[in-house]
C-alpha positions in Angstrom: 0.0 0.0 -0.1 2.9 2.4 0.7 3.5 2.6 -3.1 0.0 3.4 -4.0 -1.2 7.0 -4.8 -4.8 7.9 -5.6 -5.5 11.2 -7.2 -7.9 13.1 -9.5 -7.8 16.1 -11.7 -10.2 19.0 -11.0 -10.7 22.2 -13.0 -13.1 24.5 -14.7 -14.4 23.4 -18.1 -11.9 23.6 -21.0 -8.8 24.2 -18.8 -7.1 21.0 -20.0 -8.0 18.1 -17.8 -8.4 15.5 -20.5 -5.3 16.8 -22.4 -3.3 16.5 -19.2 -4.6 12.9 -18.6 -3.4 12.1 -22.2 0.1 13.3 -21.4 0.2 11.3 -18.1 -0.9 8.2 -20.0 1.8 8.8 -22.6 4.7 9.6 -20.3 4.1 6.6 -18.0 3.8 4.3 -21.1 0.3 3.2 -20.1 -0.8 3.6 -23.8 1.4 2.6 -26.7 2.4 5.5 -28.8 0.7 4.0 -31.9 -2.6 3.7 -30.0 -2.5 7.1 -28.5 -5.3 9.6 -29.5 -6.7 12.9 -28.1 -9.2 12.7 -25.2 -8.4 9.0 -24.8 -10.3 8.7 -21.4 -13.4 10.4 -22.9 -15.1 7.2 -24.0 -18.5 8.6 -25.0 -18.8 9.8 -28.6 -20.6 12.9 -27.2 -17.5 13.8 -25.1 -15.3 13.7 -28.1 -17.7 15.7 -30.2 -18.3 18.4 -27.7 -14.8 18.5 -26.3 -16.0 18.1 -22.7 -15.8 15.4 -20.1 -19.2 14.1 -19.0 -18.3 10.9 -17.2 -15.5 10.4 -14.5 -13.0 7.9 -15.8 -10.4 5.9 -13.7 -7.1 4.5 -15.0 -3.9 3.0 -13.4 -0.5 4.4 -14.2 2.9 2.8 -13.4 5.8 5.3 -12.6 9.1 4.6 -10.8 7.8 1.6 -9.0 4.5 3.4 -7.8 1.0 2.6 -8.7 -0.8 5.8 -9.5 -4.6 5.6 -9.7 -6.0 8.6 -11.7 -9.7 9.7 -12.0 -10.3 12.2 -14.7 -13.3 14.4 -13.8 -15.8 16.7 -15.6 -15.6 20.5 -15.3 -19.1 21.6 -16.1 -21.3 22.7 -13.2 -24.0 20.2 -14.3 -21.7 17.3 -13.6 -20.3 18.4 -10.2 -21.9 15.3 -8.6 -19.4 13.2 -10.7 -16.6 15.3 -9.3 -17.8 14.7 -5.6 -17.8 11.0 -6.2 -14.3 11.0 -7.5 -13.1 13.0 -4.6 -14.3 10.4 -2.1 -12.2 7.7 -3.7 -8.8 9.5 -3.7 -6.3 11.2 -1.3 -5.0 14.0 -3.5 -6.2 16.3 -6.3 -4.4 18.2 -9.0 -6.0 21.7 -9.2 -5.6 22.7 -12.9 -5.9 26.4 -13.9 -5.7 27.7 -17.4 -3.0 30.4 -17.7 -5.0 32.4 -20.2 -8.2 32.5 -18.1 -7.1 32.2 -14.5 -9.3 31.0 -11.7 -13.0 30.5 -12.8 -16.2 29.8 -11.0 -16.0 26.0 -11.2 -12.3 26.0 -10.2 -13.4 27.5 -6.9 -16.5 25.1 -6.6 -14.3 22.0 -7.2 -11.5 23.2 -5.0 -14.0 23.7 -2.0 -15.3 20.1 -2.6 -11.7 18.8 -2.4 -10.9 20.8 0.7 -14.1 19.3 2.4 -12.7 15.9 1.7 -9.4 16.9 3.3 -7.4 16.1 0.1 -3.9 17.2 -0.6 -4.1 19.9 -3.3 -1.4 20.2 -6.0 -1.8 23.5 -7.9 -0.9 23.4 -11.6 -1.0 26.2 -14.2 -1.7 24.8 -17.7 -1.2 26.4 -21.2 1.9 28.3 -20.5 2.9 27.8 -24.2 0.1 30.0 -25.4 0.8 33.7 -26.4 -2.1 34.9 -24.3 -0.8 33.1 -21.1 -0.5 35.2 -18.0 1.6 32.9 -15.7 2.6 35.4 -13.0 -0.9 36.8 -12.7 -2.4 33.3 -12.5 0.2 32.4 -9.8 -0.8 35.4 -7.8 -4.5 34.3 -7.9 -3.5 30.9 -6.7 -1.3 32.2 -4.0 -4.0 34.6 -2.8 -6.6 31.7 -2.8 -4.6 28.9 -1.2 -1.6 30.5 0.5 0.9 28.4 -1.4 4.4 29.8 -2.3 5.4 30.4 -5.9 7.7 27.5 -5.9 4.9 25.1 -4.9 2.9 25.9 -8.1 3.8 23.8 -11.1 3.7 25.4 -14.6 3.0 23.1 -17.6 1.9 22.7 -21.0 -0.3 19.6 -21.2 -0.3 19.8 -25.0 3.5 19.7 -25.4 4.2 17.7 -22.2 6.4 20.5 -20.7 6.6 20.1 -16.9 4.2 17.2 -16.8 6.9 14.9 -15.2 7.2 17.2 -12.3 3.5 16.6 -11.5 4.1 12.8 -11.3 7.1 13.4 -8.9 5.0 15.8 -6.8 2.2 13.3 -6.5 4.6 10.6 -5.2 6.1 13.1 -2.7 3.1 14.9 -1.2 0.0 12.7 -1.7 -0.3 10.2 1.2 -0.5 6.5 0.7 -4.0 5.2 1.3 -5.0 4.3 4.9 -6.6 0.9 5.6 -5.5 -2.7 6.3 -5.5 -5.8 4.1 -6.1 -8.0 7.1 -9.4 -6.4 8.0 -12.8 -7.6 6.4 -13.4 -6.2 2.9 -14.9 -2.8 2.6 -15.1 -1.2 -0.8 -17.0 2.0 -2.0 -18.8 1.8 -5.3 -18.2 5.2 -6.9 -19.5 4.3 -10.3 -20.9 1.5 -12.4 -21.7 0.3 -15.9 -23.8 -2.4 -17.5 -22.7 -5.4 -19.5 -25.6 -7.2 -21.1 -23.9 -10.5 -20.7 -22.2 -10.2 -17.3 -24.5 -7.7 -15.5 -23.4 -4.7 -13.5 -19.7 -3.8 -13.5 -19.1 -1.9 -10.2 -16.2 0.6 -10.1 -14.8 0.4 -6.6 -12.2 1.9 -4.2 -11.0 -0.8 -1.7 -10.6 0.7 1.8 -10.0 -2.5 3.8 -9.4 -6.1 3.0 -8.9 -8.0 -0.3 -11.3 -9.2 -2.9 -10.6 -12.2 -5.2 -12.4 -13.4 -8.3 -15.1 -16.1 -7.5 -15.8 -14.9 -3.9 -19.4 -14.3 -2.8 -20.0 -10.6 -2.4 -22.8 -8.6 -0.6 -24.0 -5.0 -0.9 -24.9 -3.6 2.5 -27.5 -1.1 1.5 -29.6 -3.3 -0.8 -28.7 -6.6 0.8 -28.1 -8.1 -2.7 -25.8 -11.1 -2.9 -23.9 -12.4 -5.9 -20.4 -13.7 -7.1 -17.5 -11.7 -8.3 -17.2 -13.1 -11.8 -14.1 -11.0 -12.4 -12.0 -8.3 -10.6 -9.4 -6.0 -12.2 -8.2 -2.5 -12.8 -8.3 0.1 -15.6 -5.5 0.5 -18.1 -7.8 2.4 -19.3 -9.8 -0.6 -20.5 -10.8 -3.5 -18.2 -7.7 -5.4 -17.3 -8.3 -8.7 -15.4 -6.2 -9.3 -12.3 -6.1 -12.0 -9.5 -7.2 -9.6 -6.7 -7.8 -6.0 -5.6 -6.2 -5.0 -2.3 -6.8 -2.2 0.2 -6.0 1.1 -1.3 -6.5 0.1 -4.9 -9.1 1.3 -7.4 -10.6 -1.2 -9.8 -13.7 -3.0 -10.9 -15.9 -6.0 -10.0 -18.1 -7.8 -12.5 -21.0 -8.5 -10.1 -23.4 -10.6 -12.1 -26.3 -8.4 -10.9 -28.8 -8.1 -13.7 -31.3 -6.0 -11.8 -29.9 -2.5 -11.9 -31.6 -1.6 -8.7 -29.5 -4.1 -6.8 -26.3 -2.1 -7.2 -26.2 1.5 -6.2 -23.5 4.0 -6.3 -22.4 4.9 -2.8 -23.1 1.4 -1.5 -20.5 -0.6 0.5 -19.4 -3.8 -1.1 -18.2 -6.7 1.1 -17.8 -10.4 1.3 -21.0 -12.4 2.2 -19.1 -14.3 4.9 -17.9 -11.0 6.6 -21.1 -8.8 6.1 -22.1 -9.1 9.8 -18.9 -7.5 11.0 -18.9 -4.6 8.6 -19.7 -0.9 9.5 -20.8 0.6 6.1 -18.7 3.3 4.5 -20.0 6.9 4.5 -21.2 6.7 0.8 -22.5 9.9 -0.9 -25.0 12.6 -0.1 -28.2 12.0 -2.1 -28.3 14.1 -5.2 -30.9 16.9 -5.4 -32.1 17.6 -8.9 -32.7 21.1 -10.0 -34.5 20.9 -13.3 -37.5 18.6 -14.0 -38.9 17.5 -17.4 -41.2 14.8 -18.7 -39.7 12.2 -21.0 -42.1 10.2 -23.2 -41.4 7.7 -26.1 -42.7 9.1 -29.4 -44.1 5.6 -30.1 -46.4 4.3 -27.4 -45.2 0.7 -27.6 -41.6 1.8 -26.8 -42.4 2.5 -23.1 -40.8 -0.8 -21.9 -37.7 -0.1 -23.9 -37.6 3.4 -22.3 -37.9 1.9 -18.8 -35.1 -0.6 -19.5 -32.9 2.1 -20.9 -33.5 4.5 -18.1 -32.5 1.8 -15.5 -29.2 1.2 -17.3 -28.4 4.8 -17.8 -29.1 5.3 -14.1 -26.2 2.9 -13.3 -23.9 5.2 -15.3 -25.4 8.5 -14.2 -26.1 8.4 -10.5 -27.4 12.0 -10.6 -30.4 10.9 -12.6 -33.7 10.8 -10.7 -37.0 9.6 -12.3 -40.4 8.3 -11.6 -43.4 7.1 -13.8 -45.7 9.6 -15.2 -48.9 9.5 -17.3 -50.1 12.1 -19.7 -53.5 12.1 -21.5 -51.8 13.4 -24.6 -48.4 11.5 -24.5 -49.3 8.3 -22.7 -46.8 6.7 -20.3 -43.4 8.2 -19.6 -41.2 9.4 -16.8 -40.8 12.7 -14.8 -37.1 13.1 -14.7 -34.9 15.2 -12.5 -31.6 16.7 -13.7 -28.8 18.8 -12.4 -29.1 21.4 -15.2 -30.1 21.7 -19.0 -26.8 20.3 -20.2 -27.4 17.3 -18.1 -30.9 17.0 -19.7 -29.5 17.5 -23.2 -26.8 14.8 -22.7 -29.3 12.4 -21.2 -31.7 12.8 -24.2 -28.8 12.4 -26.7 -27.5 9.2 -25.0 -31.0 7.6 -25.1 -31.2 8.4 -28.7 -27.7 7.1 -29.6 -27.2 4.2 -27.3 -30.8 2.9 -27.1 -32.2 4.1 -30.4 -35.1 5.8 -28.7 -37.0 8.7 -30.2 -38.4 10.9 -27.5 -40.6 13.9 -26.6 -39.2 16.0 -23.8 -41.5 18.5 -22.2 -40.5 22.0 -21.3 -38.2 21.9 -18.3 -39.3 23.5 -14.9 -38.2 23.7 -11.4 -39.9 22.3 -8.3 -42.5 24.6 -6.8 -44.1 24.6 -3.3 -47.9 25.1 -3.5 -49.7 26.3 -0.3 -53.5 25.6 -0.7 -56.1 27.7 1.1 -57.3 24.7 3.0 -54.0 23.1 3.9 -51.1 23.6 6.3 -48.3 21.6 4.6 -47.0 22.7 1.2 -47.3 20.4 -1.9 -44.3 20.1 -4.1 -45.0 20.0 -7.8 -42.5 19.2 -10.5 -44.6 19.8 -13.6 -47.0 22.5 -14.8 -49.8 19.8 -15.2 -49.8 19.3 -11.4 -50.5 23.0 -10.7 -54.0 23.3 -9.2 -56.5 26.0 -10.2 -55.9 29.5 -9.0 -58.9 29.4 -6.7 -57.3 26.7 -4.6 -54.0 28.4 -4.2 -53.0 30.6 -1.3 -49.5 31.3 -2.5 -46.6 29.7 -4.4 -42.9 29.4 -3.6 -40.1 28.9 -6.0 -36.4 27.7 -5.4 -33.6 30.4 -5.2 -29.9 29.9 -5.7 -26.7 31.5 -4.5 -25.0 32.6 -7.8 -21.3 33.5 -8.2 -20.4 35.2 -11.5 -16.6 35.7 -12.3 -16.1 38.3 -15.0 -13.5 40.7 -16.3 -13.9 44.1 -14.7 -14.6 45.6 -18.2 -17.9 43.9 -18.5 -19.1 44.5 -15.1 -21.9 46.9 -16.1 -23.3 44.5 -18.8 -23.2 41.5 -16.5 -25.0 43.4 -13.6 -27.7 44.5 -16.0 -28.2 40.9 -17.2 -28.4 39.7 -13.6 -31.0 42.4 -12.9 -33.1 41.5 -15.9 -33.1 37.9 -14.5 -34.6 39.1 -11.2 -31.2 38.7 -9.4 -30.6 40.3 -6.0 -27.2 41.8 -5.7 -25.2 41.0 -2.5 -21.5 42.0 -2.9 -18.5 42.1 -5.1 -15.0 40.6 -4.6 -12.0 41.4 -6.5 -9.8 38.4 -7.6 -7.2 40.8 -8.8 -7.1 44.3 -10.5 -8.9 43.0 -13.7 -11.4 40.4 -12.5 -14.2 40.3 -10.0 -16.7 37.9 -8.5 -20.2 39.1 -8.3 -22.4 37.4 -5.6 -26.1 37.3 -6.4 -29.3 35.5 -5.2 -31.6 34.6 -8.0 -34.6 32.4 -8.9 -33.4 29.1 -10.2 -35.8 29.2 -13.1 -34.0 32.3 -14.4 -30.8 30.5 -15.3 -32.4 27.4 -16.9 -32.5 28.6 -20.5 -30.3 31.3 -22.0 -28.5 32.9 -18.9 -25.2 31.1 -19.4 -25.2 31.7 -23.1 -25.9 35.4 -22.7 -23.2 35.8 -20.1 -20.7 34.2 -22.5 -21.7 36.5 -25.2 -21.6 39.7 -23.1 -18.1 38.8 -21.7 -16.5 37.6 -24.9 -16.4 34.1 -23.5 -14.6 35.0 -20.3 -17.5 34.9 -17.8 -18.2 31.8 -15.7 -20.8 30.9 -13.0 -21.3 28.6 -10.2 -24.4 28.2 -8.1 -25.9 26.3 -5.2 -29.4 25.9 -3.7 -30.4 28.6 -1.1 -34.1 28.4 -0.1 -37.7 28.8 -1.3 -39.4 32.2 -1.7 -42.8 33.5 -2.7 -43.4 33.9 -6.4 -46.2 35.4 -8.6 -46.4 32.6 -11.2 -49.2 31.1 -13.4 -49.6 28.1 -15.7 -49.3 28.9 -19.4 -51.0 26.5 -21.7 -50.5 26.3 -25.5 -53.3 25.3 -27.8 -52.6 24.1 -31.3 -55.6 23.7 -33.6 -58.0 24.0 -30.5 -56.2 21.2 -28.7 -54.2 21.8 -25.5 -50.6 20.4 -26.0 -49.6 19.2 -22.6 -45.8 19.0 -23.2 -45.8 22.7 -24.0 -47.4 23.9 -20.8 -45.1 25.9 -18.6 -45.0 27.9 -15.4 -44.2 31.6 -16.0 -44.1 34.8 -14.0 -47.4 36.6 -14.2 -45.9 39.8 -15.5 -43.9 37.9 -18.3 -46.8 35.7 -19.4 -47.8 37.7 -22.4 -44.1 37.9 -23.7 -43.4 34.2 -23.2 -46.8 33.2 -24.7 -46.1 35.4 -27.8 -42.6 33.9 -28.1 -43.9 30.3 -28.1 -46.8 30.8 -30.6 -44.4 32.7 -32.9 -41.8 29.9 -32.8 -44.6 27.4 -33.4 -45.7 29.5 -36.5 -42.2 29.5 -37.8 -41.5 25.8 -37.1 -44.7 23.8 -37.8 -45.4 22.5 -41.2 -48.6 23.8 -43.0 -51.6 21.5 -43.2 -54.7 21.3 -45.4 -56.6 23.4 -42.8 -55.9 26.6 -40.9 -53.9 26.0 -37.7 -54.7 28.2 -34.8 -51.9 28.8 -32.3 -53.0 30.2 -28.9 -51.3 30.9 -25.5 -53.9 30.5 -22.7 -54.0 31.3 -18.9 -57.0 30.0 -17.0 -59.1 29.8 -20.2 -58.1 33.4 -21.3 -56.3 33.7 -24.6 -53.3 36.1 -24.2 -51.5 35.7 -27.5 -52.4 34.0 -30.8 -51.1 33.3 -34.3 -52.5 31.4 -37.3 -50.9 29.1 -39.9 -52.7 29.5 -43.2 -54.0 26.3 -44.9 -52.4 24.6 -47.8 -54.7 25.0 -50.7 -54.9 22.7 -53.7 -55.8 24.5 -56.8 -59.2 22.7 -57.5 -59.9 25.1 -60.4 -56.8 24.3 -62.3 -58.7 22.2 -64.9 -61.3 24.7 -65.6 -61.1 26.5 -68.9 -63.5 29.4 -69.3 -67.1 28.9 -68.7 -69.4 30.3 -66.1 -67.7 31.8 -63.0 -70.2 30.0 -60.7 -68.5 26.6 -61.5 -65.4 28.0 -59.9 -67.2 29.3 -56.9 -68.9 25.9 -56.4 -65.6 24.1 -56.4 -64.1 26.5 -53.9 -67.1 26.2 -51.7 -66.9 22.4 -51.8 -63.3 22.6 -50.8 -64.0 25.0 -47.9 -66.8 22.6 -46.6 -64.5 19.7 -46.8 -61.9 21.4 -44.6 -64.7 22.2 -42.0 -65.7 18.6 -42.0 -62.1 17.5 -41.4 -61.9 19.7 -38.4 -65.2 18.4 -37.1 -64.1 14.8 -37.4 -61.0 15.5 -35.3 -58.6 15.4 -38.2 -57.5 18.9 -37.3 -55.0 17.6 -34.7 -51.5 18.5 -35.5 -48.6 16.2 -35.0 -45.7 18.3 -33.5 -42.3 16.9 -34.7 -39.8 16.3 -31.9 -37.4 18.8 -33.3 -40.0 21.6 -32.6 -40.0 20.6 -29.0 -36.1 20.8 -28.9 -36.3 24.2 -30.5 -38.8 25.5 -27.9 -36.7 23.9 -25.2 -33.7 26.0 -26.2 -35.8 29.1 -26.1 
């Protein structure tokens, strides 16, 4: 155990975590040069396409007689739960800071998570080879933040490999060897998992005490599930079978569990024969979703496929929360909770790619507390459809967040104006240095769900960043906004909006629908409605077949008769219910991004 070091890389998004991981793999000879590719630890196609890390990824490195277990972590705020799980499995963290951007919001957030876990922090400045690099300025920010001396900060270029060897030497020197004893009963923490259709759940574990061998009977303490360890091993970065995993090591166990509910992230894995003696490990704080949306299969008979896909994805995405939901318009589906809009978007795309599912996703909302006139306890609703009529409601409360915005000082006025437009309450300003500030706000969570981050990036030329955490619930003047298409209420388009913004939002939705929906053989009425009152409306004109094309001359009444017959036919279509409009899934996505 004395030659084992467990560490992770934490940073803001795009500060070079995956590139640094590539160089570490290359310098330690973990990957053969001919097999080396960029973002080698980013295994999802989505990660490579977007250039971001979505999933934590473990790998074992060999260096100067030491076993180094690395966990690469995401940087986006929506995947902070992945970071917290990684931190619980290691003793040290590389804090990576981009020399061209300095300390950003998620740098601070991830750093505080690491400090809470009492991890050894190794500060590293990356991208020193770029012309825009401000190394001394970034050093000053780190010194001010952590109190480190200038000599303790490592300067590197992950792209060229300059200075990366020094990181490996520093890890060996300052990160402590894992505590624990091989002679004690087995205790291993499940920090992630995956599903193999032939071998069941593959649990990613950090062994704290004891030893596990292939073929031994295992038990999970939280679920009580019992199975056999079909295989144990480590990551190189693929699965590499080994004879055993000892205390202090990070690896995997093929559990043979085929019910995904039996194996939970955060559970303690032990041997069945020793289970009575074991005190469970601390595990993880239960994740609290911030954004809720309904997810329905476009084809009704695909519900069971969706249920199975959701269960398997839950294994690999512990932050996903869902429960069954039924809609009159859309049938059976699920009400899902996410950590943010990017999390929702990635989830939807993974279901489409990995499970070939075509979905309808309703407009996202936050969880509201409803206080009824005749009740004492508040009722939590997670969808607009659950909102009772106005006559029953005493008042409504919405979630608020504590929001930190880091921005160059030059953009201060524009950023403050944006925050004010989004109903933010200013608290105070901190200066990181002479050019950058941290703005502290309190704001309704619903205000950052859609375009806040994009607008911030646009206003600050890409230099602005945010981090947020839940604060409390506060009173809100909100109403349910329904959308009618061809006189039919479209449930997935219902949303909860501020009363004073209802007209503007309703107008935006019906205008977008007018621009996006294909024309039909009848007039399509588009209406935004609150409590039966129409507040905004648009129309899509009907396609019209030229029924008079074959007429050549003759009495004009013949033409009028044909046009009247056509008009009556369209009325009949509407009366028979054929005026319902099938809204394509891409239209839902377009509205979602508004």
